[in-house]
C-alpha positions as CSV (number, residue, x, y, z in Angstrom):
1,M,14.4,13.2,-7.3
2,P,14.6,15.7,-10.5
3,V,14.1,19.6,-9.6
4,N,11.2,19.9,-11.9
5,A,9.3,17.7,-9.6
6,L,8.7,18.5,-5.9
7,N,8.6,15.5,-3.1
8,C,6.8,15.6,0.4
9,S,5.8,12.9,2.3
10,V,3.3,12.8,5.4
11,K,4.7,12.1,8.0
12,T,4.5,11.1,11.4
13,G,7.6,11.5,13.9
14,K,9.9,10.0,12.0
15,K,8.5,7.6,9.3
16,I,7.3,8.6,6.0
17,D,3.7,7.1,5.4
18,G,3.2,9.0,2.3
19,I,4.8,10.6,-0.9
20,I,3.8,13.4,-2.0
21,V,4.3,14.2,-6.5
22,V,3.8,17.5,-7.1
23,L,4.9,18.2,-11.4
24,P,4.5,21.9,-12.0
25,N,5.5,21.2,-15.7
26,F,6.1,18.1,-18.1
27,G,8.6,16.6,-15.3
28,D,11.2,13.4,-15.4
29,E,8.4,10.5,-15.5
30,L,12.0,8.2,-15.7
31,G,13.2,10.1,-12.6
32,I,10.4,10.1,-10.6
33,V,9.3,6.3,-10.9
34,N,13.0,5.2,-9.9
35,T,13.1,7.8,-6.8
36,I,10.1,6.3,-5.7
37,K,11.2,2.1,-6.6
38,L,14.6,2.2,-5.3
39,A,13.0,3.8,-2.1
40,E,11.3,0.6,-1.4
41,L,9.0,2.6,0.7
42,R,5.8,1.3,0.1
43,V,3.5,3.5,0.9
44,P,0.6,5.3,-0.6
45,L,1.0,7.9,-3.1
46,L,-0.4,10.9,-4.7
47,I,0.1,12.3,-8.4
48,Q,-0.5,16.0,-9.1
49,A,0.0,18.4,-11.9
50,V,-0.4,22.2,-11.6
51,D,-2.4,24.1,-13.9
52,D,-1.5,25.8,-17.2
53,D,-2.7,29.4,-16.9
54,N,-4.4,30.4,-20.6
55,D,-2.5,33.8,-21.1
56,K,1.4,32.1,-20.4
57,V,1.6,29.1,-23.2
58,D,4.2,30.2,-25.0
59,V,7.4,28.2,-25.2
60,K,9.1,29.6,-22.7
61,S,6.0,29.8,-20.4
62,R,3.6,27.2,-20.6
63,R,4.0,24.0,-17.8
64,D,2.2,20.9,-19.7
65,A,2.3,18.9,-16.8
66,F,-1.5,18.4,-18.0
67,C,0.3,15.8,-20.2
68,G,3.5,15.0,-18.4
69,K,0.9,13.1,-15.6
70,L,0.1,10.6,-17.6
71,S,3.5,9.8,-19.2
72,V,4.4,9.5,-14.5
73,C,0.6,7.8,-14.2
74,N,2.2,5.3,-17.9
75,N,5.0,4.5,-15.5
76,L,3.7,4.0,-12.4
77,Y,1.0,1.4,-14.0
78,Q,4.4,-0.4,-15.7
79,Y,5.7,-0.7,-12.7
80,G,3.1,-1.9,-10.4
81,I,3.7,0.8,-8.5
82,P,-0.3,2.0,-6.7
83,F,-0.8,5.8,-6.8
84,T,-3.4,8.3,-5.6
85,D,-5.3,10.5,-8.2
86,T,-6.3,14.4,-7.0
87,T,-9.2,15.2,-7.6
88,Y,-8.8,17.1,-10.9
89,H,-6.3,16.2,-13.1
90,T,-4.6,19.0,-12.6
91,C,-5.3,22.2,-10.1
92,K,-3.2,24.9,-8.4
93,I,-1.2,24.3,-6.0
94,N,-2.7,26.5,-3.3
95,S,-6.0,25.8,-4.3
96,D,-8.5,24.7,-1.4
97,I,-9.3,21.4,-3.9
98,F,-5.6,20.4,-3.7
99,R,-5.8,21.6,-0.3
100,N,-8.6,19.0,0.6
101,D,-7.0,16.2,-1.7
102,I,-3.9,16.6,0.7
103,N,-6.6,15.9,3.7
104,R,-8.2,13.2,2.0
105,F,-4.7,11.8,1.6
106,A,-3.7,12.0,5.0
107,A,-6.5,10.0,5.4
108,I,-5.5,7.5,3.6
109,C,-2.1,7.0,4.6
110,R,-3.2,6.6,8.1
111,V,-5.6,4.0,7.5
112,V,-2.7,2.3,5.6
113,G,-0.1,2.8,7.9
114,G,-2.2,1.9,10.7
115,L,-2.9,-1.8,9.4
116,K,1.0,-2.5,8.7
117,H,1.7,-3.4,12.2
118,A,-1.4,-3.2,14.2
119,R,-1.7,-5.4,17.0
120,I,-4.9,-7.1,17.9
121,G,-6.5,-7.5,21.3
122,A,-8.8,-10.6,21.5
123,V,-9.1,-11.0,25.0
124,G,-11.2,-13.6,26.4
125,A,-13.4,-16.5,23.7
126,R,-15.5,-16.1,21.7
127,P,-19.2,-16.6,22.7
128,A,-19.8,-20.7,21.5
129,A,-23.4,-19.8,20.7
130,F,-21.6,-17.2,17.9
131,Q,-19.8,-18.8,15.2
132,T,-20.2,-15.7,13.0
133,M,-17.8,-14.1,15.7
134,R,-15.1,-16.6,13.7
135,T,-11.9,-15.2,11.4
136,S,-8.9,-16.4,10.2
137,E,-5.6,-14.9,11.8
138,K,-3.8,-16.6,8.7
139,L,-5.1,-13.1,6.4
140,L,-5.4,-11.1,8.5
141,Q,-1.6,-11.7,8.8
142,M,-0.7,-11.7,5.7
143,S,-2.1,-7.9,5.8
144,G,0.5,-7.0,8.8
145,I,-2.4,-7.3,11.3
146,T,-1.3,-9.2,14.1
147,V,-3.9,-10.9,16.7
148,V,-2.7,-11.2,20.6
149,P,-4.9,-13.2,22.7
150,V,-5.5,-13.3,26.7
151,D,-7.5,-15.2,28.9
152,M,-10.1,-13.6,30.3
153,S,-9.0,-14.6,33.9
154,E,-5.9,-12.5,33.3
155,I,-7.6,-9.6,33.4
156,L,-10.1,-10.4,36.1
157,G,-7.3,-11.8,38.0
158,E,-5.2,-8.2,38.4
159,A,-8.3,-6.3,38.9
160,L,-9.2,-8.4,41.4
161,H,-6.0,-7.8,43.5
162,I,-6.4,-4.3,43.1
163,D,-5.9,-1.9,45.5
164,S,-9.1,-0.6,47.1
165,Q,-7.5,2.6,48.1
166,A,-5.0,3.1,45.0
167,S,-5.7,6.7,44.0
168,S,-6.2,5.1,40.3
169,L,-8.8,3.7,41.3
170,K,-10.1,6.7,42.8
171,L,-9.7,8.0,39.7
172,K,-11.0,5.6,37.4
173,I,-14.3,5.3,39.2
174,S,-14.2,9.7,38.9
175,E,-14.1,9.1,35.4
176,I,-16.9,6.6,34.6
177,K,-19.4,8.8,37.1
178,A,-18.6,11.9,35.0
179,Y,-19.1,10.0,31.9
180,G,-22.8,9.6,32.2
181,K,-25.6,9.6,33.9
182,I,-25.3,6.3,37.2
183,P,-29.3,5.3,37.9
184,G,-28.9,6.5,42.1
185,S,-30.6,2.1,42.4
186,I,-26.8,1.0,41.2
187,N,-24.8,-0.2,44.2
188,E,-21.6,1.7,44.5
189,L,-19.4,-1.6,44.9
190,K,-20.4,-2.8,41.1
191,I,-19.1,1.2,40.3
192,V,-15.6,0.1,41.8
193,A,-15.6,-3.4,40.2
194,Q,-16.1,-1.9,36.6
195,A,-13.7,0.9,37.7
196,K,-11.1,-2.0,39.1
197,F,-11.7,-4.3,35.4
198,G,-11.6,-0.6,33.3
199,I,-7.8,-0.2,34.5
200,A,-7.2,-3.9,34.4
201,L,-7.8,-4.2,30.5
202,E,-6.4,-0.7,29.8
203,N,-2.6,-1.4,31.5
204,W,-2.5,-5.1,29.0
205,I,-3.5,-3.2,26.3
206,N,-0.7,0.0,27.2
207,R,1.6,-3.0,28.4
208,N,1.1,-5.3,24.8
209,E,0.8,-1.9,22.7
210,I,-3.0,-3.0,21.4
211,D,-4.3,-0.6,18.6
212,A,-8.1,-2.3,19.0
213,A,-9.4,-5.1,20.7
214,G,-12.0,-7.3,20.8
215,V,-13.5,-9.0,24.0
216,Q,-15.8,-11.4,25.4
217,C,-18.9,-9.4,27.5
218,W,-20.5,-12.1,28.1
219,E,-21.3,-14.1,30.4
220,S,-17.9,-15.1,31.9
221,I,-17.2,-12.1,33.3
222,Q,-21.0,-11.3,34.7
223,K,-20.6,-15.3,36.2
224,N,-17.3,-14.4,37.6
225,Y,-17.2,-11.1,38.4
226,G,-19.9,-9.4,38.1
227,C,-20.3,-6.7,35.9
228,A,-20.5,-6.2,32.4
229,T,-17.5,-4.9,30.4
230,C,-18.8,-1.9,28.3
231,V,-18.3,1.5,29.5
232,S,-14.8,0.6,30.0
233,M,-14.7,-0.4,26.5
234,S,-17.1,2.7,25.8
235,M,-14.5,5.0,27.5
236,L,-11.3,3.3,25.4
237,G,-12.9,3.8,22.5
238,E,-14.0,7.5,23.5
239,K,-9.5,7.3,23.2
240,L,-9.5,5.8,19.6
241,I,-9.0,2.8,21.3
242,P,-11.8,0.5,19.1
243,C,-13.3,-2.2,21.2
244,A,-16.1,-4.8,19.6
245,C,-17.9,-7.3,21.5
246,E,-18.1,-11.1,21.9
247,V,-14.8,-11.1,20.5
248,D,-15.6,-10.4,17.1
249,I,-11.9,-9.4,15.6
250,A,-12.8,-8.6,12.4
251,G,-15.1,-6.1,13.0
252,V,-13.3,-4.1,15.6
253,I,-10.3,-4.3,12.3
254,S,-13.1,-2.1,10.2
255,M,-13.4,0.0,13.4
256,Y,-10.0,1.4,13.3
257,M,-9.6,1.5,10.2
258,L,-12.6,3.8,10.4
259,A,-11.1,5.6,13.3
260,M,-8.2,5.8,11.6
261,A,-9.7,7.6,8.4
262,A,-12.2,10.0,10.8
263,G,-10.2,10.5,13.2
264,T,-13.0,10.6,15.4
265,P,-14.9,7.8,17.7
266,P,-16.5,4.4,15.9
267,A,-19.0,1.8,17.4
268,I,-20.0,-1.9,16.7
269,L,-23.6,-2.6,16.8
270,D,-26.0,-4.8,14.8
271,W,-28.4,-4.5,12.0
272,N,-30.9,-5.7,14.0
273,N,-34.6,-4.6,13.5
274,N,-36.7,-3.4,10.8
275,F,-38.8,0.0,10.9
276,G,-41.7,-0.4,10.3
277,E,-43.0,-0.5,6.7
278,D,-39.7,1.9,5.8
279,R,-37.6,-0.4,3.6
280,N,-34.6,1.7,3.5
281,M,-34.6,2.3,7.2
282,C,-34.0,0.1,9.8
283,V,-32.6,0.1,13.1
284,C,-29.2,-0.2,14.6
285,T,-28.3,-1.3,18.6
286,H,-26.3,-2.8,20.7
287,C,-26.6,-3.4,24.8
288,S,-24.2,-0.9,24.7
289,N,-20.8,0.0,24.5
290,Y,-21.1,2.6,22.1
291,P,-18.2,5.5,22.7
292,K,-19.8,8.7,24.5
293,S,-19.3,10.8,21.4
294,F,-20.8,8.5,18.8
295,F,-24.4,9.4,20.4
296,Q,-24.1,12.7,20.3
297,N,-26.9,13.0,23.3
298,E,-26.9,12.0,26.8
299,I,-26.1,8.7,28.0
300,E,-27.1,6.7,31.2
301,I,-24.9,3.6,32.4
302,S,-27.2,0.8,34.3
303,S,-27.4,-2.7,34.1
304,L,-27.4,-4.9,30.9
305,D,-31.4,-5.4,29.5
306,V,-31.7,-8.6,27.6
307,L,-28.6,-10.3,29.6
308,G,-30.1,-9.2,32.8
309,T,-32.5,-11.4,32.9
310,T,-30.6,-14.2,32.3
311,L,-27.2,-13.3,34.3
312,G,-29.4,-10.9,37.6
313,Q,-29.3,-7.1,37.1
314,E,-27.6,-7.1,39.7
315,N,-24.0,-8.7,37.8
316,C,-25.1,-6.7,34.8
317,F,-23.6,-3.1,36.3
318,G,-22.1,-1.3,33.2
319,A,-24.5,-0.9,30.2
320,V,-24.0,2.2,27.9
321,K,-27.4,3.2,27.5
322,G,-28.7,6.2,25.1
323,K,-30.0,7.4,21.8
324,V,-28.1,8.1,18.7
325,K,-28.4,11.7,17.3
326,A,-29.4,12.5,13.8
327,G,-26.6,13.2,11.4
328,P,-24.5,11.2,8.3
329,L,-23.1,8.2,8.6
330,T,-20.1,5.7,7.3
331,Y,-20.8,1.9,7.2
332,F,-18.2,-0.8,6.6
333,R,-17.1,-4.3,7.7
334,L,-14.2,-6.9,6.0
335,S,-14.9,-10.2,6.8
336,T,-12.3,-13.5,6.3
337,D,-13.3,-15.8,3.7
338,D,-11.3,-19.0,4.6
339,T,-12.9,-21.0,1.7
340,I,-11.3,-18.9,-0.8
341,G,-8.7,-17.1,1.1
342,L,-9.5,-13.7,0.6
343,I,-10.7,-10.4,2.8
344,R,-13.8,-9.3,1.5
345,T,-15.7,-5.8,2.5
346,Y,-18.1,-4.0,1.8
347,L,-18.9,-0.2,2.1
348,G,-21.5,2.7,2.6
349,E,-23.0,5.8,3.9
350,G,-26.5,7.0,5.0
351,E,-28.1,8.6,8.2
352,F,-28.6,8.9,11.8
353,T,-32.5,10.3,11.9
354,N,-34.6,11.1,15.0
355,D,-37.3,9.2,14.8
356,P,-38.2,7.5,17.9
357,Y,-37.5,3.7,19.0
358,D,-39.2,2.1,22.1
359,M,-36.4,0.2,22.9
360,D,-33.0,-0.2,25.9
361,G,-29.5,0.1,24.9
362,G,-28.0,2.3,22.7
363,I,-29.8,2.7,19.6
364,A,-29.4,4.2,16.2
365,V,-32.4,4.5,14.1
366,T,-30.7,4.2,10.6
367,R,-31.2,5.0,6.6
368,I,-30.1,3.5,4.2
369,P,-30.6,3.9,0.6
370,N,-31.2,0.8,-1.5
371,L,-31.2,-1.2,1.9
372,Q,-33.1,-4.3,0.3
373,R,-30.6,-4.1,-1.8
374,L,-27.9,-4.4,0.7
375,M,-29.1,-6.5,3.1
376,K,-29.7,-9.6,0.1
377,Y,-26.3,-8.5,-0.8
378,L,-24.7,-9.3,2.9
379,C,-27.1,-12.2,3.1
380,K,-26.0,-14.0,0.2
381,N,-22.3,-12.8,0.8
382,G,-22.6,-14.4,3.8
383,F,-21.6,-11.5,6.2
384,E,-21.8,-11.2,10.0
385,H,-24.4,-9.2,11.5
386,H,-22.2,-6.9,13.4
387,V,-21.1,-3.8,11.0
388,A,-18.7,-0.9,12.2
389,M,-20.1,2.7,12.0
390,V,-18.9,6.5,12.4
391,R,-20.4,9.8,11.8
392,G,-19.7,11.7,8.8
393,N,-18.9,10.9,5.3
394,I,-15.4,9.1,4.6
395,C,-16.6,6.5,2.0
396,D,-13.7,8.0,-0.3
397,V,-11.1,7.3,1.7
398,I,-11.7,4.2,2.9
399,S,-12.3,2.5,-0.5
400,E,-9.4,4.5,-1.8
401,A,-7.1,2.4,1.2
402,V,-9.0,-0.8,0.7
403,E,-9.1,-1.3,-3.2
404,T,-5.7,0.3,-4.3
405,Y,-3.4,-0.5,-1.7
406,L,-4.9,-3.0,0.4
407,G,-5.9,-5.2,-2.4
408,W,-9.1,-6.6,-0.6
409,D,-12.6,-7.6,-2.8
410,L,-14.1,-4.6,-1.8
411,Y,-18.5,-3.8,-2.5
412,V,-19.4,-0.3,-2.5
413,H,-23.1,-0.5,-1.6
414,E,-24.4,3.0,-4.1
């Protein structure tokens, strides 16, 4: 790299996740583009140029990085090398704006790098009634994402063989009881069964280096084992190992991307109910398996409500229930469109509200600007009823990762 262009990298361990090129002056466009091309790292790239000072523009002192950045970017475009720009065309290297650009770029690197070799668990079979959960493993593999399946019987078999006196089981039981309020009516044996399932599921995830998982949450486990999967999935999500209901592979990849971008646990929700006649509000809900910190409110761990009416409340312990606290949100969903051979996505921001809503499960009253237009887009383009959400506004990180580096089709809802 030429002396007048500083090359830095965002690193995780020994792996280079991204490159930052800083232009303190006009720079050497060929030196920069050839170094990046020959390195063959294929990682995100951030281009920054340093401000000139108005009182230092003589031949000896001026930088001309404003101009040089255009030349560098022109070469990157010619070579087909994607890159990320800073907020301003030039800025001071020790400024807060550049510091924020670096933090945003680091999040982009986490998303892009995390997907390159992502391993997504498919635990059990998707519900037969939900064809909407079908996805193309081949299209996902083209983006470096591997789906690793396992039959639910393997997880249940391991759970059944866990010693009831094992210290790991006692620890897991304590963790579940500390995770949320459990009604006194819940049989202690159901908590033990839930703990054994949680240990077996996490063991399989660790053995197979799984980053996120879609889980068969009904109805085999209720009929054959006697509990729900939700709290185990919730607790894994709290560790930033997202888990989606109904073996929703595309949904859990969406969650995983939000987790890497935000650094906080996401959740999978249904676009579920209108909110009276306010057409920019809706209720997003699930049974649920939201991570505890996604609620930011008190939670109860009890039995599934809807499934409990048909499968028996005694077979459905494990649902994590509560009201999601008000705050900003980002929503995102990818879908594999086999008919045209594309991964398609949509993305936007909104807010959770504190409006009361008398429904069981995990409840998120949500305000989305121009919600009706968004719903029309989802219906017309065949998107699923599941959506991944995370607290906070990170739309710019996901859009840059998807459009610039992943090359997927993206609709950003304004």
